[in-house]
N, CA, C and O atoms as CSV, one atom per row, in Angstrom:
chain,resi,resn,atom,element,x,y,z
A,1,MET,N,N,1.208,-0.279,24.847
A,1,MET,CA,C,0.419,1.126,24.468
A,1,MET,C,C,0.426,1.166,22.879
A,1,MET,O,O,1.459,1.123,22.211
A,2,PRO,N,N,-0.752,1.245,22.404
A,2,PRO,CA,C,-0.811,1.435,20.974
A,2,PRO,C,C,-0.415,2.837,20.427
A,2,PRO,O,O,-0.526,3.810,21.173
A,3,PRO,N,N,0.045,2.979,19.146
A,3,PRO,CA,C,0.561,4.199,18.608
A,3,PRO,C,C,-0.663,5.269,18.698
A,3,PRO,O,O,-1.871,5.032,18.690
A,4,ASP,N,N,0.024,6.542,18.789
A,4,ASP,CA,C,-0.862,7.700,19.103
A,4,ASP,C,C,-1.797,8.007,17.872
A,4,ASP,O,O,-2.766,8.748,18.042
A,5,ASN,N,N,-1.534,7.459,16.637
A,5,ASN,CA,C,-2.124,7.958,15.464
A,5,ASN,C,C,-3.236,7.040,14.920
A,5,ASN,O,O,-3.259,6.637,13.757
A,6,VAL,N,N,-4.167,6.741,15.867
A,6,VAL,CA,C,-5.271,5.970,15.536
A,6,VAL,C,C,-6.595,6.871,15.607
A,6,VAL,O,O,-6.922,7.506,16.610
A,7,PHE,N,N,-7.265,6.841,14.482
A,7,PHE,CA,C,-8.390,7.847,14.071
A,7,PHE,C,C,-9.473,7.507,15.349
A,7,PHE,O,O,-9.994,8.434,15.969
A,8,SER,N,N,-9.730,6.213,15.645
A,8,SER,CA,C,-10.795,6.045,16.461
A,8,SER,C,C,-10.309,5.100,17.606
A,8,SER,O,O,-9.159,4.669,17.687
A,9,MET,N,N,-11.298,4.836,18.461
A,9,MET,CA,C,-10.848,4.008,19.801
A,9,MET,C,C,-10.399,2.671,19.416
A,9,MET,O,O,-10.712,2.124,18.359
A,10,ILE,N,N,-9.645,2.166,20.329
A,10,ILE,CA,C,-9.310,0.649,20.262
A,10,ILE,C,C,-10.020,-0.069,21.246
A,10,ILE,O,O,-9.987,0.297,22.421
A,11,MET,N,N,-10.647,-1.040,20.883
A,11,MET,CA,C,-11.599,-1.868,21.927
A,11,MET,C,C,-11.049,-3.442,21.751
A,11,MET,O,O,-11.069,-4.112,20.719
A,12,GLY,N,N,-10.625,-3.770,22.877
A,12,GLY,CA,C,-10.272,-5.273,22.968
A,12,GLY,C,C,-9.022,-5.365,22.277
A,12,GLY,O,O,-8.816,-6.470,21.778
A,13,GLY,N,N,-8.183,-4.549,22.124
A,13,GLY,CA,C,-6.916,-4.689,21.451
A,13,GLY,C,C,-6.981,-4.644,19.871
A,13,GLY,O,O,-5.993,-4.793,19.152
A,14,MET,N,N,-8.240,-4.426,19.432
A,14,MET,CA,C,-8.333,-4.322,17.971
A,14,MET,C,C,-8.368,-2.931,17.497
A,14,MET,O,O,-9.017,-2.124,18.163
A,15,VAL,N,N,-7.749,-2.541,16.422
A,15,VAL,CA,C,-7.787,-1.129,15.790
A,15,VAL,C,C,-8.939,-0.911,14.927
A,15,VAL,O,O,-9.322,-1.737,14.098
A,16,HIS,N,N,-9.477,0.209,15.137
A,16,HIS,CA,C,-10.723,0.559,14.348
A,16,HIS,C,C,-10.206,1.168,12.992
A,16,HIS,O,O,-10.589,0.734,11.905
A,17,CYS,N,N,-9.257,2.264,13.134
A,17,CYS,CA,C,-8.767,2.878,11.905
A,17,CYS,C,C,-7.449,3.577,12.130
A,17,CYS,O,O,-7.422,4.518,12.922
A,18,ILE,N,N,-6.472,3.238,11.569
A,18,ILE,CA,C,-5.043,3.935,11.757
A,18,ILE,C,C,-4.972,5.034,10.915
A,18,ILE,O,O,-5.437,4.969,9.777
A,19,ASP,N,N,-4.386,6.143,11.391
A,19,ASP,CA,C,-4.013,7.494,10.425
A,19,ASP,C,C,-2.865,6.919,9.867
A,19,ASP,O,O,-1.947,6.639,10.638
A,20,ILE,N,N,-2.730,6.663,8.531
A,20,ILE,CA,C,-1.625,6.288,7.860
A,20,ILE,C,C,-0.695,7.408,7.340
A,20,ILE,O,O,0.323,7.144,6.700
A,21,ARG,N,N,-1.063,8.605,7.623
A,21,ARG,CA,C,-0.190,9.779,7.372
A,21,ARG,C,C,1.205,9.601,7.911
A,21,ARG,O,O,1.260,9.171,9.063
A,22,GLY,N,N,2.348,9.850,7.293
A,22,GLY,CA,C,3.548,9.888,7.747
A,22,GLY,C,C,4.614,8.995,6.869
A,22,GLY,O,O,4.338,8.615,5.732
A,23,GLU,N,N,5.584,8.767,7.375
A,23,GLU,CA,C,6.675,8.003,6.621
A,23,GLU,C,C,6.760,6.563,6.982
A,23,GLU,O,O,6.724,6.125,8.132
A,24,TRP,N,N,6.878,5.871,5.892
A,24,TRP,CA,C,6.867,4.360,5.931
A,24,TRP,C,C,8.087,3.948,5.018
A,24,TRP,O,O,8.333,4.300,3.864
A,25,VAL,N,N,8.898,2.959,6.001
A,25,VAL,CA,C,10.183,2.413,5.163
A,25,VAL,C,C,9.982,0.873,5.125
A,25,VAL,O,O,9.569,0.178,6.053
A,26,ASN,N,N,10.362,0.449,3.838
A,26,ASN,CA,C,10.388,-1.016,3.703
A,26,ASN,C,C,11.783,-1.564,3.808
A,26,ASN,O,O,12.767,-0.828,3.878
A,27,GLU,N,N,11.845,-2.961,3.818
A,27,GLU,CA,C,12.926,-3.799,4.114
A,27,GLU,C,C,14.118,-3.434,3.132
A,27,GLU,O,O,15.252,-3.807,3.435
A,28,TYR,N,N,13.912,-2.759,2.033
A,28,TYR,CA,C,14.865,-2.367,1.022
A,28,TYR,C,C,15.380,-1.092,1.180
A,28,TYR,O,O,16.316,-0.674,0.498
A,29,GLY,N,N,14.735,-0.353,2.175
A,29,GLY,CA,C,15.202,1.107,2.502
A,29,GLY,C,C,14.437,2.034,1.806
A,29,GLY,O,O,14.714,3.209,2.047
A,30,SER,N,N,13.493,1.806,0.957
A,30,SER,CA,C,12.549,2.665,0.189
A,30,SER,C,C,11.828,3.537,1.251
A,30,SER,O,O,11.595,3.056,2.360
A,31,LEU,N,N,11.507,4.682,0.971
A,31,LEU,CA,C,10.706,5.538,1.662
A,31,LEU,C,C,9.417,6.038,1.137
A,31,LEU,O,O,9.458,6.590,0.037
A,32,MET,N,N,8.250,5.934,1.757
A,32,MET,CA,C,7.038,6.278,1.161
A,32,MET,C,C,6.489,7.293,2.115
A,32,MET,O,O,6.415,6.979,3.303
A,33,ARG,N,N,6.098,8.472,1.722
A,33,ARG,CA,C,5.472,9.448,2.639
A,33,ARG,C,C,4.118,9.729,2.174
A,33,ARG,O,O,3.844,10.293,1.115
A,34,ILE,N,N,3.205,9.249,3.133
A,34,ILE,CA,C,1.790,9.606,2.858
A,34,ILE,C,C,1.427,10.866,3.433
A,34,ILE,O,O,1.476,11.078,4.644
A,35,LEU,N,N,1.019,11.806,2.473
A,35,LEU,CA,C,0.981,13.220,2.875
A,35,LEU,C,C,-0.490,13.579,3.362
A,35,LEU,O,O,-0.722,14.222,4.386
A,36,GLU,N,N,-1.509,13.050,2.440
A,36,GLU,CA,C,-2.968,13.519,2.582
A,36,GLU,C,C,-3.770,12.230,2.432
A,36,GLU,O,O,-3.573,11.372,1.571
A,37,VAL,N,N,-4.732,12.210,3.420
A,37,VAL,CA,C,-5.673,11.103,3.390
A,37,VAL,C,C,-7.087,11.616,3.606
A,37,VAL,O,O,-7.371,12.229,4.635
A,38,ASP,N,N,-7.950,11.382,2.682
A,38,ASP,CA,C,-9.419,11.713,2.941
A,38,ASP,C,C,-10.155,10.780,3.902
A,38,ASP,O,O,-10.385,9.639,3.499
A,39,THR,N,N,-10.502,11.093,4.981
A,39,THR,CA,C,-10.889,10.219,6.119
A,39,THR,C,C,-12.435,9.772,5.694
A,39,THR,O,O,-13.021,8.862,6.281
A,40,LEU,N,N,-12.926,10.407,4.776
A,40,LEU,CA,C,-14.238,9.801,4.381
A,40,LEU,C,C,-14.260,8.787,3.322
A,40,LEU,O,O,-15.167,7.958,3.250
A,41,THR,N,N,-13.183,8.842,2.419
A,41,THR,CA,C,-13.320,7.764,1.347
A,41,THR,C,C,-11.998,6.900,1.473
A,41,THR,O,O,-11.948,5.836,0.856
A,42,GLY,N,N,-10.923,7.311,2.245
A,42,GLY,CA,C,-9.715,6.614,2.314
A,42,GLY,C,C,-8.833,6.828,1.120
A,42,GLY,O,O,-7.838,6.104,1.097
A,43,LEU,N,N,-8.991,7.715,0.065
A,43,LEU,CA,C,-8.034,8.171,-0.907
A,43,LEU,C,C,-7.027,8.850,-0.304
A,43,LEU,O,O,-7.254,9.703,0.555
A,44,PHE,N,N,-5.733,8.503,-0.734
A,44,PHE,CA,C,-4.615,9.181,-0.174
A,44,PHE,C,C,-3.562,9.534,-1.433
A,44,PHE,O,O,-3.619,8.997,-2.539
A,45,ARG,N,N,-2.781,10.353,-1.106
A,45,ARG,CA,C,-1.643,10.616,-1.972
A,45,ARG,C,C,-0.255,10.863,-1.225
A,45,ARG,O,O,-0.246,11.130,-0.023
A,46,GLY,N,N,0.810,10.773,-1.907
A,46,GLY,CA,C,1.996,10.859,-1.202
A,46,GLY,C,C,3.214,10.715,-2.310
A,46,GLY,O,O,3.062,10.909,-3.516
A,47,THR,N,N,4.346,10.369,-1.723
A,47,THR,CA,C,5.526,10.320,-2.656
A,47,THR,C,C,6.409,8.974,-2.119
A,47,THR,O,O,6.428,8.549,-0.965
A,48,TYR,N,N,7.051,8.491,-3.157
A,48,TYR,CA,C,7.902,7.218,-2.907
A,48,TYR,C,C,9.246,7.447,-3.266
A,48,TYR,O,O,9.390,8.035,-4.338
A,49,GLU,N,N,10.269,7.138,-2.650
A,49,GLU,CA,C,11.651,7.273,-2.914
A,49,GLU,C,C,12.311,5.862,-2.917
A,49,GLU,O,O,12.345,5.270,-1.838
A,50,SER,N,N,12.824,5.280,-3.991
A,50,SER,CA,C,13.370,3.953,-3.987
A,50,SER,C,C,14.785,3.939,-3.790
A,50,SER,O,O,15.426,4.920,-4.168
A,51,THR,N,N,15.348,3.004,-3.272
A,51,THR,CA,C,16.679,2.720,-3.091
A,51,THR,C,C,17.175,1.557,-3.940
A,51,THR,O,O,18.343,1.172,-3.886
A,52,THR,N,N,16.206,0.984,-4.765
A,52,THR,CA,C,16.459,-0.111,-5.704
A,52,THR,C,C,15.988,0.266,-6.996
A,52,THR,O,O,14.942,0.899,-7.140
A,53,GLY,N,N,16.730,-0.104,-7.964
A,53,GLY,CA,C,16.218,0.115,-9.383
A,53,GLY,C,C,16.234,1.614,-9.810
A,53,GLY,O,O,17.275,2.089,-10.262
A,54,ALA,N,N,15.172,2.331,-9.686
A,54,ALA,CA,C,15.109,3.618,-10.132
A,54,ALA,C,C,15.410,4.594,-8.857
A,54,ALA,O,O,15.088,4.224,-7.728
A,55,SER,N,N,15.956,5.689,-9.052
A,55,SER,CA,C,16.274,6.478,-7.926
A,55,SER,C,C,15.537,7.904,-8.420
A,55,SER,O,O,15.538,8.293,-9.588
A,56,GLY,N,N,14.945,8.561,-7.361
A,56,GLY,CA,C,14.169,9.883,-7.622
A,56,GLY,C,C,12.989,9.922,-6.616
A,56,GLY,O,O,12.916,9.142,-5.667
A,57,LYS,N,N,12.069,10.883,-6.887
A,57,LYS,CA,C,10.958,10.949,-6.142
A,57,LYS,C,C,9.663,10.756,-7.071
A,57,LYS,O,O,9.446,11.457,-8.060
A,58,TYR,N,N,8.880,9.779,-6.656
A,58,TYR,CA,C,7.760,9.388,-7.496
A,58,TYR,C,C,6.218,9.595,-6.838
A,58,TYR,O,O,6.096,9.668,-5.615
A,59,ARG,N,N,5.301,9.665,-7.541
A,59,ARG,CA,C,3.989,10.011,-7.193
A,59,ARG,C,C,3.318,8.765,-6.727
A,59,ARG,O,O,3.377,7.785,-7.470
A,60,VAL,N,N,2.656,8.675,-5.535
A,60,VAL,CA,C,1.811,7.662,-4.944
A,60,VAL,C,C,0.425,7.932,-4.854
A,60,VAL,O,O,0.098,8.989,-4.315
A,61,THR,N,N,-0.502,7.125,-5.307
A,61,THR,CA,C,-1.809,7.313,-5.089
A,61,THR,C,C,-2.458,5.999,-4.451
A,61,THR,O,O,-2.004,4.907,-4.792
A,62,GLY,N,N,-3.437,6.069,-3.595
A,62,GLY,CA,C,-4.022,4.933,-3.029
A,62,GLY,C,C,-5.317,4.936,-2.351
A,62,GLY,O,O,-6.107,5.874,-2.451
A,63,LEU,N,N,-5.525,3.925,-1.687
A,63,LEU,CA,C,-6.889,3.917,-0.933
A,63,LEU,C,C,-6.805,2.931,0.132
A,63,LEU,O,O,-6.322,1.816,-0.066
A,64,THR,N,N,-7.265,3.310,1.263
A,64,THR,CA,C,-7.364,2.507,2.593
A,64,THR,C,C,-8.675,2.471,3.090
A,64,THR,O,O,-9.489,3.366,2.860
A,65,ASP,N,N,-8.921,1.437,3.786
A,65,ASP,CA,C,-10.166,1.240,4.405
A,65,ASP,C,C,-10.426,1.910,5.685
A,65,ASP,O,O,-9.925,1.542,6.747
A,66,VAL,N,N,-11.326,3.027,5.535
A,66,VAL,CA,C,-11.492,3.940,6.771
A,66,VAL,C,C,-12.511,3.350,7.793
A,66,VAL,O,O,-12.704,3.984,8.831
A,67,LYS,N,N,-13.128,2.268,7.590
A,67,LYS,CA,C,-14.009,1.559,8.403
A,67,LYS,C,C,-13.776,0.057,8.624
A,67,LYS,O,O,-14.693,-0.762,8.563
A,68,PRO,N,N,-12.399,-0.284,8.905
A,68,PRO,CA,C,-12.251,-1.679,8.961
A,68,PRO,C,C,-12.882,-2.371,9.889
A,68,PRO,O,O,-13.352,-1.745,10.840
A,69,ASP,N,N,-13.030,-3.777,9.824
A,69,ASP,CA,C,-13.739,-4.660,10.735
A,69,ASP,C,C,-13.146,-4.344,12.122
A,69,ASP,O,O,-11.937,-4.458,12.325
A,70,PRO,N,N,-14.128,-3.893,13.203
A,70,PRO,CA,C,-13.479,-3.694,14.471
A,70,PRO,C,C,-12.947,-4.944,15.232
A,70,PRO,O,O,-12.076,-4.840,16.096
A,71,GLY,N,N,-13.472,-6.053,14.896
A,71,GLY,CA,C,-13.008,-7.418,15.385
A,71,GLY,C,C,-11.808,-7.965,14.982
A,71,GLY,O,O,-11.413,-9.027,15.462
A,72,ILE,N,N,-11.121,-7.288,14.064
A,72,ILE,CA,C,-9.879,-7.900,13.285
A,72,ILE,C,C,-8.778,-6.773,13.512
A,72,ILE,O,O,-9.114,-5.589,13.506
A,73,ASN,N,N,-7.606,-7.119,13.691
A,73,ASN,CA,C,-6.423,-6.218,13.888
A,73,ASN,C,C,-5.757,-5.988,12.450
A,73,ASN,O,O,-4.585,-6.255,12.182
A,74,SER,N,N,-6.703,-5.448,11.568
A,74,SER,CA,C,-6.240,-5.292,10.174
A,74,SER,C,C,-6.879,-4.168,9.500
A,74,SER,O,O,-8.084,-3.991,9.678
A,75,GLN,N,N,-6.199,-3.379,8.736
A,75,GLN,CA,C,-6.792,-2.348,7.926
A,75,GLN,C,C,-6.143,-2.536,6.437
A,75,GLN,O,O,-4.926,-2.557,6.253
A,76,THR,N,N,-7.083,-2.666,5.433
A,76,THR,CA,C,-6.559,-3.019,4.201
A,76,THR,C,C,-5.878,-1.715,3.396
A,76,THR,O,O,-6.232,-0.573,3.690
A,77,ILE,N,N,-5.005,-1.934,2.494
A,77,ILE,CA,C,-4.552,-0.715,1.825
A,77,ILE,C,C,-4.191,-1.094,0.424
A,77,ILE,O,O,-3.825,-2.249,0.210
A,78,ALA,N,N,-4.263,-0.212,-0.560
A,78,ALA,CA,C,-3.785,-0.564,-1.899
A,78,ALA,C,C,-3.244,0.892,-2.354
A,78,ALA,O,O,-3.792,1.935,-2.000
A,79,PHE,N,N,-2.067,0.830,-3.208
A,79,PHE,CA,C,-1.536,2.010,-3.736
A,79,PHE,C,C,-0.802,1.705,-4.993
A,79,PHE,O,O,-0.594,0.539,-5.328
A,80,SER,N,N,-0.409,2.716,-5.694
A,80,SER,CA,C,0.278,2.641,-6.853
A,80,SER,C,C,1.499,3.610,-6.910
A,80,SER,O,O,1.519,4.649,-6.250
A,81,VAL,N,N,2.375,3.276,-7.618
A,81,VAL,CA,C,3.626,4.321,-7.864
A,81,VAL,C,C,3.814,4.276,-9.266
A,81,VAL,O,O,4.013,3.239,-9.899
A,82,SER,N,N,3.741,5.526,-9.785
A,82,SER,CA,C,4.262,5.954,-11.097
A,82,SER,C,C,5.584,6.200,-11.205
A,82,SER,O,O,6.023,7.126,-10.524
A,83,TRP,N,N,6.390,5.543,-11.956
A,83,TRP,CA,C,7.901,5.503,-11.747
A,83,TRP,C,C,8.399,6.682,-12.807
A,83,TRP,O,O,9.326,6.503,-13.597
A,84,ARG,N,N,7.667,7.871,-12.704
A,84,ARG,CA,C,8.155,9.061,-13.486
A,84,ARG,C,C,8.439,10.064,-12.480
A,84,ARG,O,O,7.584,10.620,-11.792
A,85,ASP,N,N,9.841,10.290,-12.428
A,85,ASP,CA,C,10.401,11.274,-11.480
A,85,ASP,C,C,9.611,12.641,-11.429
A,85,ASP,O,O,9.323,13.285,-12.438
A,86,MET,N,N,9.296,13.007,-10.150
A,86,MET,CA,C,8.489,14.369,-10.170
A,86,MET,C,C,9.398,15.327,-10.389
A,86,MET,O,O,8.896,16.390,-10.754
A,87,GLY,N,N,10.752,15.314,-10.274
A,87,GLY,CA,C,11.631,16.278,-10.633
A,87,GLY,C,C,12.120,16.342,-12.134
A,87,GLY,O,O,13.036,17.080,-12.497
A,88,GLY,N,N,11.430,15.508,-12.960
A,88,GLY,CA,C,11.537,15.542,-14.323
A,88,GLY,C,C,12.996,14.934,-14.814
A,88,GLY,O,O,13.555,15.403,-15.805
A,89,SER,N,N,13.489,14.006,-14.150
A,89,SER,CA,C,14.631,13.569,-14.465
A,89,SER,C,C,14.601,12.730,-15.850
A,89,SER,O,O,13.677,11.949,-16.076
A,90,PRO,N,N,15.521,12.906,-16.642
A,90,PRO,CA,C,15.438,12.256,-18.025
A,90,PRO,C,C,15.715,10.755,-17.869
A,90,PRO,O,O,15.623,10.049,-18.872
A,91,ALA,N,N,16.080,10.158,-16.567
A,91,ALA,CA,C,16.221,8.894,-16.437
A,91,ALA,C,C,15.000,8.017,-15.913
A,91,ALA,O,O,15.160,6.938,-15.342
A,92,ASP,N,N,13.718,8.618,-16.181
A,92,ASP,CA,C,12.564,8.128,-15.701
A,92,ASP,C,C,12.661,6.440,-16.198
A,92,ASP,O,O,13.273,6.047,-17.191
A,93,ALA,N,N,11.945,5.638,-15.298
A,93,ALA,CA,C,11.753,4.296,-15.688
A,93,ALA,C,C,10.323,4.197,-16.217
A,93,ALA,O,O,9.419,4.839,-15.682
A,94,HIS,N,N,10.111,3.387,-17.279
A,94,HIS,CA,C,8.732,3.141,-17.784
A,94,HIS,C,C,8.162,2.019,-17.134
A,94,HIS,O,O,7.975,0.973,-17.756
A,95,TRP,N,N,7.850,2.150,-15.864
A,95,TRP,CA,C,7.148,1.236,-15.006
A,95,TRP,C,C,5.929,1.725,-14.166
A,95,TRP,O,O,5.872,2.916,-13.862
A,96,VAL,N,N,5.023,0.923,-13.807
A,96,VAL,CA,C,4.115,1.309,-12.755
A,96,VAL,C,C,4.175,0.056,-11.666
A,96,VAL,O,O,4.501,-1.081,-12.005
A,97,SER,N,N,3.845,0.394,-10.424
A,97,SER,CA,C,3.691,-0.633,-9.573
A,97,SER,C,C,2.380,-0.556,-8.817
A,97,SER,O,O,1.754,0.494,-8.671
A,98,ALA,N,N,2.019,-1.685,-8.365
A,98,ALA,CA,C,0.574,-1.691,-7.587
A,98,ALA,C,C,0.957,-2.599,-6.373
A,98,ALA,O,O,1.537,-3.679,-6.489
A,99,PHE,N,N,0.603,-2.091,-5.315
A,99,PHE,CA,C,0.745,-2.697,-3.935
A,99,PHE,C,C,-0.558,-2.904,-3.374
A,99,PHE,O,O,-1.473,-2.090,-3.501
A,100,SER,N,N,-0.653,-4.086,-2.701
A,100,SER,CA,C,-1.831,-4.286,-1.976
A,100,SER,C,C,-1.633,-5.306,-0.728
A,100,SER,O,O,-0.977,-6.347,-0.750
A,101,GLY,N,N,-2.316,-4.789,0.305
A,101,GLY,CA,C,-1.912,-5.504,1.566
A,101,GLY,C,C,-2.752,-5.005,2.817
A,101,GLY,O,O,-3.921,-4.648,2.666
A,102,GLN,N,N,-2.169,-4.990,3.978
A,102,GLN,CA,C,-2.989,-4.590,5.079
A,102,GLN,C,C,-1.806,-4.104,6.143
A,102,GLN,O,O,-0.644,-4.506,6.071
A,103,ILE,N,N,-2.246,-3.274,7.031
A,103,ILE,CA,C,-1.723,-2.621,8.128
A,103,ILE,C,C,-2.160,-3.160,9.378
A,103,ILE,O,O,-3.353,-3.145,9.683
A,104,GLN,N,N,-1.166,-3.696,10.213
A,104,GLN,CA,C,-1.444,-4.353,11.437
A,104,GLN,C,C,-0.603,-3.797,12.479
A,104,GLN,O,O,0.512,-3.346,12.216
A,105,ILE,N,N,-1.147,-3.810,13.797
A,105,ILE,CA,C,-0.456,-3.676,14.942
A,105,ILE,C,C,0.358,-4.895,15.324
A,105,ILE,O,O,-0.252,-5.928,15.604
A,106,VAL,N,N,1.758,-4.865,15.362
A,106,VAL,CA,C,2.528,-6.118,15.634
A,106,VAL,C,C,3.476,-5.729,16.576
A,106,VAL,O,O,4.343,-4.899,16.299
A,107,GLN,N,N,3.376,-6.298,17.745
A,107,GLN,CA,C,4.416,-5.918,19.005
A,107,GLN,C,C,4.298,-4.374,19.264
A,107,GLN,O,O,5.310,-3.751,19.586
A,108,ASN,N,N,3.286,-3.845,19.153
A,108,ASN,CA,C,2.985,-2.358,19.441
A,108,ASN,C,C,3.580,-1.514,18.153
A,108,ASN,O,O,3.778,-0.305,18.279
A,109,LYS,N,N,3.826,-2.110,17.056
A,109,LYS,CA,C,4.300,-1.340,15.984
A,109,LYS,C,C,3.492,-1.432,14.743
A,109,LYS,O,O,3.025,-2.531,14.445
A,110,GLU,N,N,3.271,-0.390,13.974
A,110,GLU,CA,C,2.438,-0.405,12.963
A,110,GLU,C,C,3.220,-1.063,11.730
A,110,GLU,O,O,4.332,-0.617,11.446
A,111,VAL,N,N,2.720,-2.007,11.065
A,111,VAL,CA,C,3.485,-2.812,10.083
A,111,VAL,C,C,2.403,-2.839,8.810
A,111,VAL,O,O,1.220,-3.157,8.933
A,112,MET,N,N,2.918,-2.521,7.814
A,112,MET,CA,C,2.117,-2.511,6.356
A,112,MET,C,C,2.758,-3.762,5.559
A,112,MET,O,O,3.854,-3.622,5.016
A,113,VAL,N,N,2.189,-4.761,5.508
A,113,VAL,CA,C,2.547,-5.833,4.717
A,113,VAL,C,C,1.857,-6.000,3.289
A,113,VAL,O,O,0.652,-6.231,3.194
A,114,THR,N,N,2.667,-5.872,2.224
A,114,THR,CA,C,2.203,-5.886,0.938
A,114,THR,C,C,2.662,-6.808,-0.024
A,114,THR,O,O,3.763,-7.346,0.093
A,115,THR,N,N,1.752,-7.075,-1.151
A,115,THR,CA,C,2.401,-7.898,-2.251
A,115,THR,C,C,2.228,-6.774,-3.314
A,115,THR,O,O,1.336,-5.926,-3.352
A,116,TYR,N,N,3.359,-6.963,-4.242
A,116,TYR,CA,C,3.242,-5.741,-5.323
A,116,TYR,C,C,3.617,-6.511,-6.649
A,116,TYR,O,O,4.291,-7.532,-6.778
A,117,LEU,N,N,2.976,-5.716,-7.617
A,117,LEU,CA,C,3.439,-6.117,-9.040
A,117,LEU,C,C,4.125,-4.793,-9.624
A,117,LEU,O,O,3.642,-3.665,-9.528
A,118,LEU,N,N,5.268,-5.105,-10.211
A,118,LEU,CA,C,5.974,-4.087,-10.928
A,118,LEU,C,C,5.886,-4.383,-12.470
A,118,LEU,O,O,6.306,-5.433,-12.958
A,119,GLN,N,N,5.359,-3.463,-13.128
A,119,GLN,CA,C,5.115,-3.622,-14.579
A,119,GLN,C,C,5.951,-2.892,-15.373
A,119,GLN,O,O,5.881,-1.672,-15.229
A,120,GLU,N,N,6.790,-3.357,-16.243
A,120,GLU,CA,C,7.493,-2.401,-17.194
A,120,GLU,C,C,7.074,-2.734,-18.544
A,120,GLU,O,O,6.756,-3.876,-18.874
A,121,ASN,N,N,7.076,-1.609,-19.418
A,121,ASN,CA,C,6.461,-1.668,-20.790
A,121,ASN,C,C,7.509,-2.611,-21.662
A,121,ASN,O,O,8.727,-2.669,-21.493
A,122,THR,N,N,6.835,-3.229,-22.494
A,122,THR,CA,C,7.666,-4.104,-23.383
A,122,THR,C,C,7.036,-4.458,-24.667
A,122,THR,O,O,6.009,-3.862,-24.991
A,123,ASP,N,N,7.532,-5.348,-25.420
A,123,ASP,CA,C,7.082,-5.774,-26.620
A,123,ASP,C,C,6.156,-6.935,-26.315
A,123,ASP,O,O,6.288,-7.621,-25.301
A,124,PRO,N,N,5.108,-7.155,-27.332
A,124,PRO,CA,C,4.068,-8.196,-26.879
A,124,PRO,C,C,4.695,-9.572,-26.677
A,124,PRO,O,O,4.114,-10.350,-25.921
A,125,GLN,N,N,5.780,-9.935,-27.253
A,125,GLN,CA,C,6.327,-11.146,-27.241
A,125,GLN,C,C,7.127,-11.427,-25.944
A,125,GLN,O,O,7.646,-12.521,-25.723
A,126,ASN,N,N,7.195,-10.345,-25.083
A,126,ASN,CA,C,7.901,-10.420,-23.767
A,126,ASN,C,C,6.881,-10.087,-22.531
A,126,ASN,O,O,7.242,-9.829,-21.383
A,127,ASN,N,N,5.652,-10.142,-22.961
A,127,ASN,CA,C,4.845,-9.817,-21.943
A,127,ASN,C,C,4.862,-10.460,-20.635
A,127,ASN,O,O,4.674,-9.792,-19.618
A,128,TRP,N,N,5.087,-11.784,-20.594
A,128,TRP,CA,C,5.221,-12.495,-19.256
A,128,TRP,C,C,6.550,-12.216,-18.612
A,128,TRP,O,O,6.708,-12.487,-17.422
A,129,GLY,N,N,7.445,-11.729,-19.280
A,129,GLY,CA,C,8.740,-11.472,-18.562
A,129,GLY,C,C,8.739,-10.032,-18.064
A,129,GLY,O,O,9.746,-9.583,-17.517
A,130,SER,N,N,7.748,-9.361,-18.218
A,130,SER,CA,C,7.860,-7.777,-17.831
A,130,SER,C,C,7.134,-7.437,-16.585
A,130,SER,O,O,7.002,-6.282,-16.181
A,131,THR,N,N,6.650,-8.538,-15.968
A,131,THR,CA,C,5.978,-8.376,-14.694
A,131,THR,C,C,6.762,-9.057,-13.593
A,131,THR,O,O,7.111,-10.235,-13.660
A,132,ILE,N,N,7.028,-8.223,-12.538
A,132,ILE,CA,C,7.732,-8.769,-11.308
A,132,ILE,C,C,6.671,-8.743,-10.074
A,132,ILE,O,O,5.952,-7.792,-9.767
A,133,ILE,N,N,6.737,-9.869,-9.512
A,133,ILE,CA,C,5.788,-9.970,-8.191
A,133,ILE,C,C,6.628,-10.369,-7.060
A,133,ILE,O,O,7.393,-11.334,-7.057
A,134,ASP,N,N,6.409,-9.495,-6.040
A,134,ASP,CA,C,7.299,-9.589,-4.653
A,134,ASP,C,C,6.410,-9.176,-3.680
A,134,ASP,O,O,5.212,-8.931,-3.814
A,135,LYS,N,N,7.227,-9.110,-2.502
A,135,LYS,CA,C,6.570,-8.655,-1.307
A,135,LYS,C,C,7.397,-7.419,-0.793
A,135,LYS,O,O,8.575,-7.226,-1.094
A,136,ALA,N,N,6.620,-6.582,0.043
A,136,ALA,CA,C,7.447,-5.438,0.527
A,136,ALA,C,C,6.699,-5.232,1.949
A,136,ALA,O,O,5.475,-5.143,2.051
A,137,THR,N,N,7.546,-5.173,2.960
A,137,THR,CA,C,6.784,-4.910,4.294
A,137,THR,C,C,7.435,-3.554,4.891
A,137,THR,O,O,8.637,-3.403,5.112
A,138,PHE,N,N,6.427,-2.603,5.110
A,138,PHE,CA,C,6.855,-1.273,5.563
A,138,PHE,C,C,6.455,-1.089,7.039
A,138,PHE,O,O,5.429,-1.568,7.523
A,139,THR,N,N,7.335,-0.372,7.689
A,139,THR,CA,C,7.118,0.038,9.022
A,139,THR,C,C,7.133,1.514,9.206
A,139,THR,O,O,7.828,2.217,8.472
A,140,ARG,N,N,6.385,2.020,10.165
A,140,ARG,CA,C,6.239,3.505,10.195
A,140,ARG,C,C,7.680,4.130,10.761
A,140,ARG,O,O,8.211,3.727,11.795
A,141,LYS,N,N,8.124,4.995,10.062
A,141,LYS,CA,C,9.380,5.765,10.532
A,141,LYS,C,C,8.973,6.696,11.547
A,141,LYS,O,O,8.201,7.592,11.205
A,142,GLN,N,N,9.396,6.628,12.837
A,142,GLN,CA,C,9.173,7.523,13.848
A,142,GLN,C,C,9.687,8.975,13.617
A,142,GLN,O,O,10.745,9.232,13.042
A,143,GLY,N,N,8.913,9.802,14.075
A,143,GLY,CA,C,9.283,11.327,13.841
A,143,GLY,C,C,9.316,11.717,12.383
A,143,GLY,O,O,10.006,12.651,11.976
A,144,GLY,N,N,8.585,11.006,11.647
A,144,GLY,CA,C,8.473,11.438,10.137
A,144,GLY,C,C,7.315,12.323,10.032
A,144,GLY,O,O,6.356,12.407,10.800
A,145,VAL,N,N,7.602,13.089,8.758
A,145,VAL,CA,C,6.518,14.067,8.304
A,145,VAL,C,C,5.670,14.673,9.392
A,145,VAL,O,O,4.776,15.469,9.106
């Protein structure tokens, strides 16, 4: 049985559009809360709490495809994290991250598979060493927000 948070009908096992609001946890234990989604444009906002590197609560803004291809079990998503603590912590990191990927139903679970770039500010001679490229896989936390 598919999750209850699908905006539209599921036909032939393919998802039309997943309601992405809620809590998502990645393999590092970081928590992303997607709080609001504009169902016409796909623009969304939320918060991100990391368990690696920076600790605090950070702003998330993003975009998801609200009209994904009905013949494919995939919905694209992209979002950014500004590593400035929303609580005004003096220990802010001078980074931004950009995530891009897709949400799929895998074994009846919503999975968000992303690749991300984490960019820290640096002197020009260190530009190439200031970008980290990695992957992060998020799953929906049950009973969240």
